[in-house]
N, C-alpha and C positions, 0 to 999 in steps of 0.2 A: 456503381458503386452500394458496398452496406453500409447500413446505420444499425448499428447496435442500438436501442429506444427502451427504455423504461419508464412508463406511465406508473403516474401517483395521485389520489386525491387529495380534496384537501388537508385530511388526518393523517397525507405521509402511508397508506398503505396502498402496496400493487393494485393497481387494474391490469385482470389477467385475459381478458375474454372480447377485447377492440378488433374490431376489423379497421383493414385500412382506411375504411370510408369515413370512420368515426375521428380522425386527426390528418395534423396536412404538416409537411414539412418544407422549410425552406433555407435556401441557401444563397446570404448575401441579398436576402431581401426577394428570392423570387421565389415562386410559388416551385414547387420540385414534382414530378409523379411519383406515386409510389406501387411500385411494378405487383407486387408481392409483399406479404407479409407472413415471415416463421416462426413458431415459439419455438424457442430453444431451449434449453438451458445448458449454456457450458461451462467447462471448466474453468476455473480460477487459479490463478498463478499469484498469488500473494505474500508479502513483503513483510514480515511482522518484524518491527526495528521499535528497541527497545531501549529509553534512556536511564543507563546506569551506573550515571554521575553522582557525584557525594550527594546532590540535595534528595537523589530518591531511596537513602540508605531504608531508612524506615521507610519506605515506603513499596520495594522492590516480593515480596512477600504476597501481595495481595497483585501488584503487574503480575508476576508471573503467575498467579491459579487460574488470574481473567487470561492469557494467551493462552493459556491453556485451556481454557474452557475453546475459546475459540481454534483449536488445533482442532479437538475431540470434535467440532461441530463441521470440518470440513468433510464434502463427499468425496465415493470415493476416488472419481477424475482429477481434483482438487488439489496441490500443489503449492506447497511454501518455502519462502527460506525466514531463518532467524537471524536476526542482526543487535548485535548491544553496542551502546555510544557513551562516549566521554568525550574526549577531546575528539577523537577519533572514531570513526564509525569500524567496526569486527564483523566479520561475516562468522556466524556461531556454525551456522546447517545451510548449504548451498539448500537449490531446491528439493525437493525430494513429497513423497506422495505418501512418503512411512512416515507414522504419526507418533509411532515409538523412538523413531530417530529425532523429529522435533522435538518432543520432550524432553529428550537428554540433551539438548541442546538449550534450554530452556533452565535445566538443573547447573546449566554452565553462567549463568547470571553475576558477575561480581558487583559491588559498586567502588566509585572513588573518584579520583578526578575531578577535570570541569565540565563545561555542557559545551558543545556544537551542535547547538538541533539542525540549524540551517543544512551545515557540512552535510550531518547526517542524511539528509533529506537528497540533499543529491546524489551523493555515493553510493545511495539503496536505490534511490529510480533509475539514473543510470545503468546499477551493477544488475535491475529489472530488465530495463529493456534492450538491453546489448543481451543476456541471456533466453531473452524470452521476446522474441520481438513482434510477435503477431500473437501474442498473447491477450486473455482477457485481463489485466493488471491491475493492482490496488495493493495500496503502502498504509499498514495498519502500524502510525507510531506512536507510540504510548509516551507520553513524559509530563514533567510536571510545566514546560515549559518556557521554565528559565533558560534564557542563551547567553553563552555569554563570550566563547570562542571560535563563531565560524567566519574564516575567511568569504564566506557567502554575504550577500545582504535579501533582508526580507525581498526586497520589487524584485529583485532578479526570481529569488525559488518562483514567485508569484506568478511573475510573467513566462517562467520556463525557460528562459535567457541562454541560450546554447551557444551566446557567443565564444565562453569559455566551461570548458568539463571541468569536473572534479578533477585536483591536483593528487588527492590518499582516495582515492577508489576504491571498496571494497574486491 
């Protein structure tokens, strides 16, 4: 079994020079042997998911600028998609390594409507899982946190309840 591990100190800074003898891994409370340890920088498949509901109108420029900074910091092998959400999630740019294409997607953001934050998280997480099943994935969700219109409940999203999948996947 392969296990991706990141080790940080008490200040939250990464510790990069550990040997396999310097930490332990447990599975179901059973100590597991560590056969080897490799330090690799793997490409990231990133979803940038932006709340563009009406409540974000005055914040849209700073949000767009922040997302653009994130795109510019991507490494050459990283990829990202851009999605906006109001009452539904909308894919503006699918997975690409092309930073200019992602920037163009950020320029298409527009505000209006209600907020379905939890539905957007499920829709975009399902999209990432379907398109990049074995990739190292992350979602960055930028929102003011106002939830009004989702059909999903917070506990279902936190638990990753796969009993039902999103009805309005992007």
